[in-house]
C-alpha positions as CSV (number, residue, x, y, z in Angstrom):
1,M,-0.1,0.0,0.0
2,R,2.9,2.4,0.8
3,P,4.2,2.4,-2.7
4,L,1.0,3.5,-3.9
5,H,0.5,6.1,-1.5
6,A,3.9,7.4,-3.0
7,A,2.9,7.4,-6.2
8,V,-0.2,9.2,-5.9
9,A,1.5,12.1,-4.0
10,M,4.0,12.5,-6.8
11,L,1.2,12.8,-9.3
12,V,-0.7,15.4,-7.4
13,L,2.6,17.4,-6.9
14,L,3.0,17.2,-10.6
15,A,-0.5,18.1,-11.3
16,M,0.0,21.2,-8.9
17,G,3.2,22.3,-10.5
18,T,1.5,22.0,-14.2
19,A,-1.3,24.2,-13.1
20,I,1.0,27.0,-11.3
21,V,3.0,27.2,-14.4
22,A,-0.1,27.6,-16.7
23,G,-1.6,30.2,-14.4
24,G,1.6,32.2,-14.6
25,R,1.8,32.3,-18.4
26,A,-1.8,33.4,-18.6
27,V,-1.3,36.1,-16.2
28,R,1.7,37.3,-18.3
29,R,-0.4,37.3,-21.2
30,D,-2.9,39.4,-19.7
31,E,-0.2,42.0,-18.4
32,D,1.3,42.2,-21.9
33,A,-2.2,42.8,-23.8
34,S,-3.0,45.4,-21.1
35,A,0.4,47.4,-21.7
36,G,-0.1,47.1,-25.7
37,N,-3.5,48.4,-25.1
38,H,-1.9,51.8,-23.2
39,V,0.5,52.2,-25.6
40,Q,-1.8,51.9,-28.5
41,A,-4.1,54.4,-26.7
42,G,-1.1,56.7,-26.2
43,L,-0.2,56.7,-29.7
44,E,-3.6,57.2,-30.9
45,A,-4.1,60.2,-28.7
46,R,-0.7,61.8,-30.0
47,S,-1.8,61.5,-33.4
48,D,-5.1,63.4,-32.8
49,M,-3.3,66.2,-31.5
50,P,-2.1,69.1,-33.9
51,A,1.5,69.2,-35.3
52,A,1.9,72.6,-33.9
53,T,1.5,71.5,-30.3
54,A,3.5,68.3,-30.8
55,I,6.5,70.6,-30.9
56,P,7.9,72.2,-27.3
57,K,7.7,76.0,-27.4
58,Q,11.2,77.9,-26.8
59,Q,11.2,80.3,-24.3
60,A,12.1,83.9,-25.5
61,A,15.3,85.4,-24.0
62,K,14.7,88.1,-21.2
63,P,16.2,91.2,-21.9
64,E,19.3,92.0,-19.4
65,A,18.0,94.4,-16.8
66,H,19.7,97.9,-16.5
67,S,19.4,100.4,-13.8
68,R,19.5,103.2,-16.4
69,A,20.7,103.6,-19.9
70,I,24.4,104.4,-20.3
71,D,25.9,105.7,-23.4
72,P,29.3,104.1,-23.8
73,E,30.7,107.2,-25.6
74,I,29.5,109.5,-22.8
75,I,29.2,108.6,-19.3
76,A,27.1,111.3,-17.2
77,H,24.9,111.1,-14.2
78,P,21.4,111.1,-15.1
79,Q,19.2,114.2,-15.5
80,L,17.7,114.7,-12.3
81,Q,15.6,117.7,-10.8
82,A,16.9,119.6,-8.0
83,E,13.9,118.9,-6.2
84,E,14.5,115.1,-6.5
85,L,18.0,115.6,-5.0
86,Q,18.4,115.3,-1.1
87,R,21.6,115.6,1.2
88,V,22.0,113.0,3.9
89,E,24.6,113.1,6.4
90,P,27.7,110.7,6.1
91,R,27.3,107.6,8.2
92,A,29.6,107.2,11.6
93,P,32.8,105.1,11.0
94,L,32.7,101.6,11.9
95,S,35.7,101.9,14.4
96,E,38.1,104.6,15.7
97,L,40.7,102.9,13.5
98,A,38.9,104.5,10.4
99,L,39.4,108.1,11.4
100,A,41.8,109.7,9.8
101,G,45.0,111.2,11.5
102,P,46.1,114.7,11.9
103,P,48.3,115.7,9.2
104,K,52.2,115.1,9.9
105,P,54.1,118.3,10.0
106,P,56.6,118.6,7.1
107,K,60.3,117.6,7.6
108,T,61.7,120.8,7.0
109,K,59.9,122.7,9.8
110,M,61.9,122.7,13.1
111,P,60.5,122.6,16.5
112,D,60.7,126.1,18.5
113,D,63.5,124.7,21.0
114,W,65.4,123.2,18.2
115,N,68.9,124.2,18.3
116,G,70.4,122.8,15.1
117,T,72.1,119.2,14.0
118,K,75.1,118.0,15.1
119,L,77.6,117.1,12.4
120,F,80.4,114.9,13.7
121,Q,84.0,114.5,12.4
122,P,83.7,117.4,9.9
123,V,85.9,118.2,7.0
124,A,86.9,121.5,5.6
125,T,87.0,121.6,1.8
126,A,87.6,125.5,1.8
127,A,87.5,128.1,4.4
128,G,83.7,128.3,5.2
129,V,82.6,125.3,3.6
130,I,82.0,122.1,5.9
131,E,81.3,118.3,4.7
132,A,80.1,115.7,7.3
133,K,77.2,113.1,8.0
134,G,76.0,113.6,4.3
135,Y,75.7,117.3,4.5
136,S,77.5,119.9,2.4
137,V,77.5,123.1,4.5
138,A,78.3,126.7,3.5
139,V,78.7,129.1,6.5
140,S,76.0,131.8,5.9
141,G,76.9,135.6,5.9
142,I,80.4,135.1,4.3
143,D,82.0,135.0,0.8
144,I,84.0,132.0,0.7
145,V,87.3,131.9,-0.2
146,R,87.8,129.4,-2.7
147,Q,90.8,126.6,-2.3
148,D,92.5,127.8,-5.5
149,E,92.2,131.4,-4.8
150,T,95.4,133.7,-4.5
151,C,95.9,136.9,-3.1
152,T,98.5,139.6,-4.0
153,D,100.8,141.3,-1.5
154,G,103.3,144.2,-3.1
155,G,103.0,142.3,-6.7
156,K,103.8,139.1,-4.9
157,S,101.3,136.4,-5.5
158,W,100.4,134.0,-2.8
159,A,98.1,130.9,-2.2
160,C,95.9,132.7,0.2
161,G,93.1,130.1,-0.4
162,I,95.0,127.1,0.7
163,R,96.3,129.1,3.8
164,A,92.8,129.7,4.6
165,R,91.6,126.3,4.6
166,T,94.6,125.2,6.5
167,A,93.7,127.8,9.4
168,F,90.2,126.8,9.2
169,R,91.0,123.1,9.5
170,A,93.3,124.0,12.5
171,F,90.0,126.0,14.1
172,L,88.0,123.0,13.6
173,R,90.2,120.3,14.9
174,G,87.8,117.7,14.1
175,R,85.2,119.0,16.7
176,A,81.3,118.6,16.3
177,V,79.8,121.1,14.4
178,V,76.0,122.4,15.0
179,C,74.3,123.6,12.1
180,T,70.9,124.8,11.3
181,V,70.2,122.3,8.7
182,P,67.4,119.9,8.5
183,P,67.5,116.6,10.2
184,E,68.1,114.9,6.9
185,G,71.1,115.8,4.6
186,G,71.8,115.9,1.0
187,R,74.4,116.2,-1.4
188,D,73.2,120.0,-2.5
189,L,75.3,122.6,-0.7
190,I,73.1,124.3,2.0
191,A,73.9,127.8,3.6
192,A,73.5,127.8,7.5
193,E,74.6,129.2,10.6
194,C,77.0,127.1,12.2
195,R,78.9,127.1,15.5
196,V,81.5,125.2,17.5
197,G,80.3,125.2,21.2
198,K,79.2,128.7,21.6
199,Q,81.5,130.0,19.1
200,D,80.1,131.4,15.7
201,I,82.0,130.2,12.9
202,G,81.2,132.9,10.4
203,Q,82.1,135.4,13.2
204,W,85.5,133.4,13.8
205,L,86.1,133.5,10.1
206,I,85.5,137.0,9.3
207,E,87.3,138.3,12.8
208,N,90.7,136.8,11.6
209,G,90.5,137.7,8.0
210,W,90.0,134.0,6.7
211,A,86.8,135.0,4.9
212,R,84.9,138.3,3.5
213,A,81.6,139.4,5.1
214,A,78.7,139.3,2.7
215,E,76.9,142.5,1.7
216,G,74.1,142.9,4.5
217,S,75.2,140.4,6.7
218,P,75.9,140.7,10.4
219,Y,79.6,140.5,10.0
220,V,80.2,143.7,7.8
221,E,81.7,145.5,10.3
222,A,83.9,143.0,11.9
223,G,85.2,142.4,8.3
224,E,86.2,146.3,8.2
225,K,88.1,145.3,11.6
226,A,90.0,142.7,9.7
227,R,90.8,144.5,6.5
228,E,92.1,147.5,8.3
229,A,94.1,145.1,10.5
230,R,95.4,143.2,7.7
231,K,94.5,139.9,9.1
232,G,94.3,136.7,7.0
233,I,93.6,137.1,3.5
234,F,94.3,140.9,3.8
235,G,97.7,140.7,5.1
236,P,101.0,140.0,3.8
237,A,102.2,136.9,2.1
238,P,103.5,134.3,4.5
239,I,107.2,134.5,5.4
240,L,108.8,131.3,4.2
241,S,112.5,132.3,5.0
242,G,112.2,130.8,8.6
243,L,111.2,127.1,7.1
244,L,114.3,124.5,6.6
245,P,115.4,124.0,3.0
246,V,114.2,121.1,1.1
247,P,116.9,118.6,1.6
248,A,118.6,118.1,-1.9
249,V,118.5,114.7,-3.5
250,V,121.6,112.7,-3.0
251,A,122.8,110.4,-6.0
252,A,124.0,106.9,-5.3
253,P,127.9,106.8,-5.4
254,A,129.2,105.2,-8.5
255,A,131.7,102.1,-7.9
256,T,135.3,102.9,-8.7
257,Q,136.6,99.4,-8.2
258,P,135.3,96.3,-7.7
259,I,135.2,94.5,-4.5
260,L,136.6,91.4,-5.6
261,D,139.6,90.7,-7.7
262,P,138.8,90.7,-11.4
263,S,141.4,88.1,-11.8
264,A,139.4,85.9,-9.7
265,T,136.5,85.3,-12.1
266,T,138.7,84.0,-14.7
267,A,140.4,81.6,-12.6
268,T,140.3,77.9,-12.9
269,P,137.9,75.6,-10.5
270,S,141.0,74.3,-9.2
271,T,142.6,77.7,-8.2
272,E,141.6,79.0,-4.7
273,T,139.6,82.3,-4.7
274,T,140.8,85.0,-2.2
275,A,138.6,88.3,-1.5
276,T,140.2,91.9,-1.8
277,P,139.9,93.9,0.8
278,P,138.0,97.5,0.4
279,V,140.1,100.4,-0.8
280,D,140.8,103.1,1.6
281,Q,139.8,101.4,4.7
282,P,141.7,102.4,8.3
283,E,143.8,99.6,9.6
284,P,142.3,97.7,12.7
285,S,143.6,99.1,15.9
286,E,145.3,96.5,18.4
């Protein structure tokens, strides 16, 4: 009986599987038919539409928005009536850093308590001209005696310019000079008042006759006194007789007799060479 039951069960399972497969194929055919019907309906509906509506409309380009028309050749403010304009107060700054600072004073302006600029290690290029620290200063109120200037005394010419420069260098002696020049120097010649300590340099040059007083300067009276006293360039030529004469150039003495015996140079190598004593030499004392 058991084999019979098993055969029946197998037949039942095969019948059920066949029924399931047949049902799935039927459902698939129904779905395909339904989809085909929908596509056919869509095509028919589209064919009924006019040709113009089938093409999508192109959107028209929007014109660029401008605040106002501007002529590229002439750019100007729009024409507005005076009644349309309104003046408003400026807004407050966002912070104190945005506030503009007070204008700086010019560099050439000196404070009231300014006494001048110190020039260290001055070099006198002429009587009344000083170069130091990038400055080239001419003492104001005087006519500078140039280095190549010459003066005449009784028809005799002498180099008074070099003599005045030497006297001015001896007066300075490398001391610091204070001149009323700007804090920053330049290579241009600047006319300024200068002093060494409390001594006015222009006054010293005029009083000692190593410069001429300029017209209208405060040194005119001192210059007249120096001219009357014949000081400096107004005086006589320096006396050079007291100087030591220039030593004469001594030529090297010519050799009158060779130190070695000339015969010794022609001797054979086997001959013994002896030195000849110098001529006119004193005999050694015992």
